[in-house]
C-alpha positions as CSV (number, residue, x, y, z in Angstrom):
1,M,-9.2,26.7,26.1
2,L,-7.0,27.6,22.8
3,F,-4.1,26.2,22.0
4,G,-2.3,28.5,19.5
5,G,-4.9,30.5,18.1
6,R,-7.8,26.9,17.6
7,P,-9.8,25.4,19.6
8,T,-8.2,22.9,21.9
9,V,-8.5,18.9,21.2
10,L,-12.0,17.5,22.6
11,G,-10.8,13.6,22.2
12,I,-10.4,11.4,19.5
13,A,-12.1,8.7,16.4
14,E,-11.9,5.8,17.9
15,D,-11.5,4.6,14.0
16,A,-8.5,7.0,14.8
17,L,-6.7,5.7,17.3
18,E,-7.5,1.7,15.8
19,F,-5.7,2.2,13.5
20,A,-2.9,3.5,14.4
21,R,-2.7,0.4,17.4
22,E,-3.0,-2.6,14.3
23,A,-0.4,-0.2,12.6
24,A,2.0,-0.4,15.1
25,E,1.5,-4.2,16.2
26,D,2.1,-3.9,11.9
27,S,5.3,-2.3,13.2
28,H,6.8,-4.2,15.5
29,P,9.5,-5.2,16.6
30,D,10.0,-1.6,15.6
31,E,8.3,1.7,16.1
32,Y,5.8,3.6,14.2
33,L,5.1,7.3,13.7
34,G,2.7,9.3,12.8
35,L,1.0,12.5,12.5
36,L,-2.5,13.2,13.9
37,R,-5.2,15.7,11.7
38,A,-8.6,16.9,13.5
39,T,-11.5,17.9,12.1
40,P,-13.4,20.3,13.5
41,A,-16.2,18.7,16.4
42,S,-18.9,20.2,15.0
43,D,-18.9,19.0,11.1
44,L,-19.3,15.4,12.9
45,D,-22.2,16.6,15.1
46,V,-20.4,16.0,18.8
47,P,-22.0,18.5,21.0
48,E,-19.6,20.1,22.7
49,S,-18.6,21.8,18.8
50,E,-16.0,24.5,20.5
51,G,-13.2,21.8,19.7
52,Y,-11.4,19.5,17.1
53,V,-11.4,15.5,17.7
54,V,-8.7,13.7,16.2
55,T,-9.9,11.8,13.3
56,D,-6.7,10.7,10.8
57,V,-3.4,9.1,11.3
58,L,-0.7,10.8,8.5
59,V,1.7,8.8,8.1
60,I,5.0,10.8,6.1
61,P,7.1,9.5,3.1
62,G,11.0,8.5,4.1
63,T,10.2,8.1,7.8
64,E,12.6,6.0,9.3
65,T,12.1,3.6,12.0
66,N,13.9,0.7,14.1
67,P,13.1,-0.8,17.7
68,V,14.1,2.2,19.4
69,S,12.8,5.1,17.0
70,A,10.9,6.6,14.0
71,T,11.4,10.1,12.6
72,F,10.9,11.7,9.4
73,G,11.7,14.7,7.4
74,S,10.1,17.7,8.6
75,S,9.7,18.4,5.1
76,Q,7.5,16.9,4.0
77,V,4.7,17.6,6.0
78,P,1.9,19.0,5.5
79,N,1.3,22.3,6.8
80,D,-1.5,22.7,7.7
81,M,-4.1,23.7,10.6
82,R,-5.6,20.3,10.7
83,N,-2.3,19.0,12.5
84,V,-2.5,18.5,16.4
85,G,0.7,16.4,17.2
86,S,1.5,13.1,17.3
87,I,0.9,9.0,17.5
88,H,3.8,6.8,17.9
89,S,5.0,3.1,18.7
90,H,7.5,2.1,22.4
91,P,8.2,-1.1,21.0
92,N,9.3,-1.9,25.4
93,G,5.6,-1.2,25.8
94,V,7.0,2.4,28.0
95,L,4.3,4.2,27.5
96,A,5.9,7.8,29.4
97,P,8.3,10.1,26.7
98,S,11.7,9.9,26.4
99,D,13.9,12.6,26.0
100,A,13.6,12.5,22.0
101,D,10.5,12.3,22.6
102,R,9.8,15.5,24.7
103,A,11.4,17.5,21.9
104,M,9.1,16.3,19.8
105,F,6.1,17.3,21.7
106,G,6.8,20.9,21.2
107,K,5.3,21.4,17.5
108,G,1.6,20.6,18.5
109,Q,-0.7,19.2,21.2
110,V,-1.8,16.7,21.8
111,H,0.6,13.2,21.3
112,V,0.2,9.9,21.9
113,I,2.7,6.8,22.3
114,L,0.5,3.2,22.0
115,G,3.1,1.0,24.2
116,H,3.6,-2.8,23.7
117,P,1.1,-5.9,23.1
118,Y,-1.4,-2.3,21.9
119,G,-4.0,-3.7,23.1
120,R,-7.1,-1.5,24.4
121,D,-5.5,-0.3,26.7
122,C,-2.1,0.2,25.7
123,W,-1.7,4.3,25.2
124,R,-1.4,7.2,26.5
125,A,-1.2,11.0,26.1
126,F,1.1,13.8,26.0
127,D,0.1,17.8,26.2
128,S,3.2,20.3,24.3
129,E,5.1,19.4,27.3
130,G,5.3,15.7,27.1
131,E,3.7,15.4,31.0
132,P,0.7,13.8,31.2
133,T,-3.4,14.7,29.4
134,T,-7.2,13.3,29.0
135,L,-7.8,12.5,25.9
136,D,-11.2,11.4,25.1
137,V,-11.9,8.5,23.2
138,I,-15.7,9.5,20.8
139,E,-17.4,7.5,18.7
140,V,-17.7,9.2,15.6
141,D,-19.4,8.8,12.7
142,L,-16.1,9.4,9.9
143,P,-16.9,10.6,6.0
144,E,-16.3,7.2,4.3
145,A,-12.6,8.3,2.6
146,E,-13.1,8.7,-1.6
147,E,-10.8,6.3,-2.4
148,F,-8.1,6.8,-5.5
149,F,-9.4,3.6,-8.1
150,D,-12.9,3.5,-7.0
151,F,-13.6,2.2,-10.4
152,T,-14.9,-1.3,-12.2
153,Q,-13.8,-2.7,-16.0
154,S,-17.8,-2.2,-16.7
155,D,-16.6,1.9,-16.1
156,I,-13.7,1.5,-18.0
157,D,-15.2,0.0,-21.2
158,E,-18.2,2.4,-20.6
159,E,-15.1,5.0,-21.0
160,L,-13.5,4.1,-23.9
161,R,-16.6,3.1,-25.4
162,R,-16.3,7.6,-24.9
163,E,-13.2,8.2,-26.9
Protein backbone atom coordinates (compact mmCIF):
# COMPACT_ATOMS: atom_id res chain seq x y z
CA MET A 1 0.00 0.00 0.00
CA LEU A 2 1.30 3.45 -0.90
CA PHE A 3 1.05 6.64 1.14
CA GLY A 4 1.71 9.83 -0.77
CA GLY A 5 3.33 7.79 -3.53
CA ARG A 6 5.60 5.90 -1.13
CA PRO A 7 5.48 2.38 0.22
CA THR A 8 3.95 1.98 3.64
CA VAL A 9 5.72 2.07 6.99
CA LEU A 10 6.40 -1.52 8.06
CA GLY A 11 7.42 -0.80 11.63
CA ILE A 12 9.61 1.12 14.03
CA ALA A 13 13.18 0.24 14.95
CA GLU A 14 13.40 -0.99 18.52
CA ASP A 15 16.20 1.51 19.25
CA ALA A 16 14.13 4.45 17.94
CA LEU A 17 11.17 3.50 20.12
CA GLU A 18 13.41 3.06 23.16
CA PHE A 19 14.97 6.49 22.55
CA ALA A 20 11.51 8.10 22.44
CA ARG A 21 10.33 6.25 25.57
CA GLU A 22 13.38 7.47 27.51
CA ALA A 23 12.95 11.03 26.19
CA ALA A 24 9.27 11.01 27.22
CA GLU A 25 10.22 9.81 30.69
CA ASP A 26 12.90 12.53 30.94
CA SER A 27 10.34 15.18 29.85
CA HIS A 28 7.71 14.07 32.38
CA PRO A 29 5.52 15.72 33.70
CA ASP A 30 5.59 17.73 30.46
CA GLU A 31 4.67 16.23 27.11
CA TYR A 32 7.35 15.07 24.72
CA LEU A 33 7.09 15.66 20.96
CA GLY A 34 9.15 14.52 18.01
CA LEU A 35 8.89 13.61 14.34
CA LEU A 36 9.26 10.10 12.98
CA ARG A 37 11.71 9.66 10.12
CA ALA A 38 12.02 6.48 8.11
CA THR A 39 14.60 4.60 6.08
CA PRO A 40 13.84 2.22 3.20
CA ALA A 41 13.65 -1.30 4.60
CA SER A 42 15.90 -2.50 1.78
CA ASP A 43 18.70 -0.29 3.18
CA LEU A 44 18.36 -2.11 6.52
CA ASP A 45 18.29 -5.67 5.15
CA VAL A 46 14.67 -6.13 6.22
CA PRO A 47 13.16 -9.00 4.21
CA GLU A 48 10.05 -7.07 3.09
CA SER A 49 11.98 -4.38 1.26
CA GLU A 50 9.03 -2.54 -0.32
CA GLY A 51 8.37 -0.44 2.76
CA TYR A 52 9.97 1.86 5.27
CA VAL A 53 11.14 1.42 8.86
CA VAL A 54 11.03 4.30 11.34
CA THR A 55 14.67 4.68 12.36
CA ASP A 56 14.90 8.21 13.74
CA VAL A 57 13.06 10.47 16.14
CA LEU A 58 13.74 14.08 15.29
CA VAL A 59 13.33 16.71 18.00
CA ILE A 60 12.41 20.08 16.50
CA PRO A 61 14.21 23.20 17.83
CA GLY A 62 11.89 25.56 19.68
CA THR A 63 9.40 22.88 20.71
CA GLU A 64 7.22 24.20 23.52
CA THR A 65 5.87 21.74 26.07
CA ASN A 66 3.76 21.68 29.20
CA PRO A 67 1.82 18.95 31.05
CA VAL A 68 -1.09 19.01 28.55
CA SER A 69 0.41 19.93 25.17
CA ALA A 70 3.48 20.17 23.00
CA THR A 71 3.88 22.25 19.86
CA PHE A 72 6.52 23.32 17.38
CA GLY A 73 6.58 25.79 14.53
CA SER A 74 6.00 24.18 11.16
CA SER A 75 8.78 26.35 9.68
CA GLN A 76 11.27 24.33 11.77
CA VAL A 77 10.24 20.98 10.25
CA PRO A 78 12.59 19.65 7.56
CA ASN A 79 10.73 19.14 4.30
CA ASP A 80 11.94 15.78 3.08
CA MET A 81 10.58 12.40 2.11
CA ARG A 82 11.87 10.74 5.29
CA ASN A 83 9.22 12.36 7.54
CA VAL A 84 6.43 9.84 8.06
CA GLY A 85 4.64 10.99 11.20
CA SER A 86 4.92 12.10 14.80
CA ILE A 87 5.49 10.77 18.28
CA HIS A 88 4.45 12.40 21.52
CA SER A 89 3.68 11.56 25.10
CA HIS A 90 0.61 11.82 27.29
CA PRO A 91 1.87 12.32 30.85
CA ASN A 92 -1.61 11.35 32.13
CA GLY A 93 -1.14 7.88 30.61
CA VAL A 94 -4.14 8.04 28.25
CA LEU A 95 -3.29 6.22 25.02
CA ALA A 96 -5.96 7.85 22.86
CA PRO A 97 -5.61 10.89 20.59
CA SER A 98 -7.18 14.21 21.51
CA ASP A 99 -8.86 16.45 18.92
CA ALA A 100 -5.61 18.45 18.70
CA ASP A 101 -3.67 15.21 18.11
CA ARG A 102 -6.05 14.19 15.32
CA ALA A 103 -5.56 17.59 13.64
CA MET A 104 -1.79 17.03 13.62
CA PHE A 105 -2.10 13.40 12.46
CA GLY A 106 -3.19 14.48 8.98
CA LYS A 107 0.43 15.41 8.29
CA GLY A 108 1.87 11.92 8.24
CA GLN A 109 1.31 8.22 7.81
CA VAL A 110 1.82 6.94 11.35
CA HIS A 111 1.68 8.56 14.76
CA VAL A 112 2.66 7.20 18.15
CA ILE A 113 1.40 8.17 21.59
CA LEU A 114 3.54 7.17 24.57
CA GLY A 115 1.76 7.05 27.93
CA HIS A 116 3.07 7.36 31.47
CA PRO A 117 4.82 5.32 32.96
CA TYR A 118 6.43 4.83 29.51
CA GLY A 119 6.97 1.09 29.84
CA ARG A 120 7.40 -1.37 26.97
CA ASP A 121 3.64 -1.65 26.42
CA CYS A 122 2.71 1.95 27.20
CA TRP A 123 2.31 3.15 23.62
CA ARG A 124 -0.10 2.95 20.70
CA ALA A 125 0.14 3.74 16.98
CA PHE A 126 -2.47 5.61 14.95
CA ASP A 127 -3.00 6.30 11.27
CA SER A 128 -3.48 9.71 9.65
CA GLU A 129 -7.18 9.66 10.60
CA GLY A 130 -6.43 8.98 14.27
CA GLU A 131 -7.59 5.36 14.09
CA PRO A 132 -5.55 2.68 15.89
CA THR A 133 -3.12 0.87 13.62
CA THR A 134 -0.45 -1.79 13.93
CA LEU A 135 3.19 -0.77 14.04
CA ASP A 136 5.60 -3.64 14.46
CA VAL A 137 8.74 -3.16 16.53
CA ILE A 138 11.61 -4.32 14.36
CA GLU A 139 15.09 -5.17 15.57
CA VAL A 140 17.48 -3.77 12.98
CA ASP A 141 21.10 -2.72 13.06
CA LEU A 142 21.05 1.04 12.70
CA PRO A 143 24.09 2.77 11.27
CA GLU A 144 26.24 4.51 13.83
CA ALA A 145 25.54 8.22 13.95
CA GLU A 146 28.48 10.34 12.95
CA GLU A 147 29.93 12.08 15.93
CA PHE A 148 30.20 15.83 15.46
CA PHE A 149 33.01 16.02 18.00
CA ASP A 150 34.68 12.76 17.06
CA PHE A 151 38.29 13.64 17.83
CA THR A 152 40.87 13.29 20.57
CA GLN A 153 43.55 15.59 21.98
CA SER A 154 46.16 13.77 19.88
CA ASP A 155 44.09 14.54 16.76
CA ILE A 156 44.14 18.23 17.70
CA ASP A 157 47.88 18.17 18.38
CA GLU A 158 48.57 16.53 15.02
CA GLU A 159 46.39 19.09 13.22
CA LEU A 160 48.24 21.94 14.94
CA ARG A 161 51.63 20.48 13.89
CA ARG A 162 50.52 20.56 10.25
CA GLU A 163 49.76 24.27 10.34
